C-alpha angles and dihedrals in degrees: 000000000000126000121212124192134179121196123197106191116221137174116273109272118244112245101174104090141054089246090055089053090054090051089053090055090053090051092049091054090050093050093046094052094045091048090051089056093047090050089052091054091050089058094058121106108270093003121200089238136019092226139347138189138189127198145147120230147128112314102176132342097285101027140062122203138205103220127196111187135175140181111221138176126261110298092007101110098106092045093047092047091051092051093048096050093040090060093045090048089051089055091047093052102038106012128213123306128253091245092053090052092047091052093047092050091050090052090050091051090053092048093056094041090054095043090052093048091049098042092115093050101040115138113259089231090070091054092047091053092048093050090049091054090046091055099040102032104023094244111170117241106202094153133252095278091057092045091048090053092047090049092053090048100049108027099073091055097052109109134201096247096060092047092049092050091068092073093068092037095054103029104063133145090241127080090014125145123188114197126184127184127187138167122271092250133143116252097024111117115229111225117231127225090244091050094052092045089052090054091055092049092048092054091053091057097042122114106240132184126221118266115259114216107207119187111182121225091211116118119258088242114036094200120028110227120244107269116252132187148221111275099175139018130197128183118220102197094174090073100018094249138132125217121208125191111207128212091251091058097258120136119220121195114196121193119177114212137171096218090113129024098213110025139098118188124205125192129174132190133179137186110263142075115051092356089072097042116122092206127073110253120195110251094233090060090052091050093049092049090056090055094060111097112237130205117276119260105207128085122320096289113128121246091252092051091048091052089052093048091047091046091055089049092051098247121144108203116202116210099211096069144355090281130136135191119197143155117256091247089060099040093106091059091048093049090047092053094047101039090081087070091055092058097046118142117266111278096018113130118244109256129187136235106244 
């Protein structure tokens, strides 16, 4: 694998005023929408990169940087670089769409609602990281209630034009560093500085079309499964849990906890895959295989569309297993989207909603 990074050096962002906080919200929306587009490209057949991310943050003590980074296959650095800058150039020319901004704002609203609800049960690691940034970078720490109120104040007034303007402000030909790293391996071409520079110039002169944001109106589950029922119940007082046996043979273990104030976790497992292998498979291979996103299993809605539908519903799918995190108000949607797995035909492998 080869890793490609592009750094656009910028002045350190001010963090000391309410206006600076609003600017940070604008930047977050930009990063979220661009990352959604990059994730969509990574889901294509034979994608130019396996994954890519864009973000602005502290580079060194006196400089910030807007970083666009991608993981590509052997020999794929020029192609990955072209795809990255093509998408950023598309944003610079045409901007994001109103529906993308609406969706990103909705996700931000949910994030702050959840963070506020869980402020008494937040992991200490998050506080430690925030205190570290406060000490080393001067980041203000007003508290989640204040940030929630600032978010409610500023977010409705953020418009598409000011978000779109960041593309030209951040992605300039000056103060740019393109770094590529690759293994010392025979047969892998090493890109030259002139070759990478030529890719950037080619992208600038390409004829591009505006991005089309398509949100399907198809249901998350095309055919609702036949309702089942609970045929047996068993209390497990040792761990404070309840076990249900469903009419389709599935076992459900429910354990109420107060670890989080506004969260319900779902996790499903099924016999199959490596658990039925007759050969010994190294554990690290099993763990890596679980990290590879798999195709979705419900209806004919594309993975990107499912992510959008789940995002609106407040679900947070995790790729490494059939595991879901949702707010109580959205638990019905989550159960509806995962119940199809519980009624799968005999012998069909358990697949996840991605």
